[in-house]
Phi, psi and omega in degrees: 000317180294323186286327178290320172301317177300318181292320180294330178293320176297313188297326177278000176070027180298318180294319180295317180298315176305314178300306183298326180294319183298311181294320176300316178300315179303315179295324181292322181296317182296314178300315182301320180307331183266321188281320183306309178296323183294328182264007175061038177280156177308153184290338182278358181304314184291323175293320178298319173301317177297315175305310187296318179300321180290317180294329182284339184307301184295336173289327179290319175303316178301304180313313183294318184288319187271334189234159181223145176269128178239163179299345180264005184112195182271136181222152173297141185298327183282354176271352188254132170298130185303325182289337183264351184299137179245028184296328179295316175300313175300324178300317176303314179302316179294327174300313180300321179294318178300314185299322177295314178301318183297321181296316176297320174297316184290325179291316174302319181298306182303313180298315181299318183291323191270320191250346191286137177248134185292155177297147184289146180242160176298128178297130179201162174283153176295137186297319179230152187267334185266123179284350175245064194277094179291334182254020180274143176223147172235139173255105176287152180302124182292134185292125176285116181256359175293149175303327184264116182297337179290351178276014183300320181303326184297305180296320178299319184294319181296321179300306183303318182293320179293318178302320188290320182288315177297322184298341178280355181269121183294333188279349178233157181240122189262135172294150184289165180304307180304315181294329179286313185294344182296337181269003179299130184078001184265146176261076184238134182291151181307313185302317183296316178299313176304318182288329176287330181266359181058048176228166178261320189254142182225134177254130177223160182187187184218159178223127181229128174250126176227100185065238182261008184247146180240128173237121179236125173248144175215153180213146179244124186236140170272114187287342184285341170218020176057026177269135183275113182275338182190143178208151181198154181233134186235124178240114182220157172298143183284098170210171183293321179302314181292327175303309184281337167301313185295317180303320179296315179299317184291315182294323180291325176295319178300312182295317178296315176303314180290327176295324180282335176281318186267344171084014177269162180298126181294138181241137180274129178249153179231124173281130181280114186295158180291146171268036167217147174251008176271112186299313182295327177297311181299323179290323176292324181292318181295325180289318173298320177302316184299320180290310189305326182304326187274348185063030174235156183051043179295334173293329176290326182295314180300319181298313181301316182289321173304311181297317178300316181287339173290324180286319183217100172296346182255026186266100187294320186289328179289317178296317176297317179293331176290324178296320178294312180296324180297318184295339176261352183298315179287322183290328171259014168068043179246019181210143171270353178292155181287164180301324184295314184290322182290326183287322174306310188292319183302315181294326177293320176299313180293322175301314179301314180300315181288332173295327176283320184214099181302344177252021184283119199291322180296320184292321181299317182295329187294325178296326171296310184297323176294327170297324180291316178298321178301315184295314184287326187257330189240002181053041174258113184298134178268170171264099190292325178301311179301316178309302182300320181299316179301316176301314180295328176291318177300313181292338175294332178269322178227081189301335183251024178285113187288332176301306184301317177303322177294318181294316179288331171298316179304322177297310178295327175297315180293326180286354181090003178272080186296323183293315180294324173301310182297322177300321181291319175301314178296327175294318174299319177288330179291318179294320187217080188307338179252021183282108192303319183298317181288322175298322184287317182289330178294323176301322178300318181292322179302324184293314181304317188274007176086010184260066183294322178297321175295316183300317176292319174309310180292325179299314181300309182297322172298318179286333176293328183275352186074024186257346192227131171285140188299327186285353183260044185263169182278076190300330183287328178290324183290325175298313181289338180259013172055046180270077187300312188298313184293327181295312172302332174296324180288301191288336185269011177291149180297348179263352184250252183254011184304131184105348182256130186264011180251030189290318178291323170302317180300319179295315176295328180287320173299334175279346182224058187293341181284351177278171179270119178242028191299321178297320182287319180299316174301318177293321180289326181291314178308310182298319176300316174296321184280350181229074182297343182274010183272172179289091182296325186292315176296311181303309182303326180293322177301312176300320186293325180289338183265328179226002175073006183257117183269136165266305171217151180220122171283118183299346178280341173286352180305326189265004182292144180304336178297339183263006190296326181287339194265324198297328181260015173282142182309316179294326182284326183297337179295337172300320182288333175284308180300332181271006178066010176298316182297321176297319174301313179305306187295330177274330188233007180107143175279146166299159186299334182273359182235148181208148181277144181252353187092160185058030184079000179264163176202168169215157178233124187285000000 
């Protein structure tokens, strides 16, 4: 009976129909995987196709069993005389169809494996170097359980503080803030998150503010078996001291649990308490810090910090952050004050912060940055050694501060030490993979080192990931590679040359700087004077490349290949002397591209 039934299934082509249906279904899903995103169709479209396909499978088998295609149309199988049946002929046709489908499927498979290019990712250093990272841990963003969604910055601030504290424990490796925060709000299982971040352990939790009560829950999970190594809930009166006390207890409980698991000596970690006891001031500080990281709405950051300091005039961290923000207002075109005025105000804020807390990390770094700003904007020569010492003192307090890592990298970048600069930019990006200044400035080092293709690749990847604003592109690399569209994307920005009709002429001129471009330079200079709110530093660099007459000059641009014909001119070499760069080189060594010639002379290739 079973053999005859099996033979009947074969005779009626049920197996062939089923196999062909499966191959066709697979092809449909592959095509949908490409077409659905391209047409901006809902994410559930592919799921719906899969469900419909699965539901249709038994009906296809039933149709093959119960019906037969005949020259006269579809008929029930039991109505057809066996002698008149053409199932064998139909079977051959199905064979041809299956072979055709398999050829298409095989072609698609080969194409997908050989030619498919992965979507660009933000260029970054690997968060951890050991691919089987037994001591790796990620702290996921604590969920805001408060009724007010605007309190998100508060729960994020608690998460960040835990990250910073755990990062100081040598025996464990902590995934960066950006790496962990990419999963915020996503319904993804702990094992999958751990696999993507290359960590074994994951911390998750929640924060709820209700009236005068604070409730924080936290748990440590081993992703290999979904085992909870530790969990706790904290209910305390809502005040600043309790916030930091809970953070201290959580971080030490996590370190204790991991030391028991991994066998390393238990390390006592200590959360540095806030230097304010005013809860509202602390919340305003957290919100300002969150916005400042993005380098957007810096005017709003200033307002938030002014309110925080009105509530607590002795809040050292807020003074330090306000100093940093003030130093960036002009650079990011959020203030009409002159560079000299902004530098003066920023210095006053930093001095106030250090008078309240001599080890306030941001303020220490600011003194170095202000020396750099004075050189760039006011032509006041810095003491490079002292500048770098300020940065190093700041990093001793906050070793993972991406702002300070970027600023010290800029100092070495300007001095011509590209290897040191690259190491520091990479360290910054490892700590904060989406930190725009480090991503942008690293592209500049690639350009200096002749890696224009890599600079452009990172520019595209950064924009694709939403981590870089288009106008901060490697424009010298784009010029050398004749990337007109990308160059115009930069120059046509509203903060650059939007409204000026000579942008392509400018690109052509920069590709041929040895020619006379006096008329173009005059027109560009006129436009710059008539539009004072534009990026003066970058536009002035264009002018300098064309006629050698400086308005302002960003010193990290000194080393670009486009400056090669200018660097060794006697008039230009005086810049190295007047900016104290030569004095630094003689005291600490010359960069690889420069050398002393004797008799007080030197050259830079």
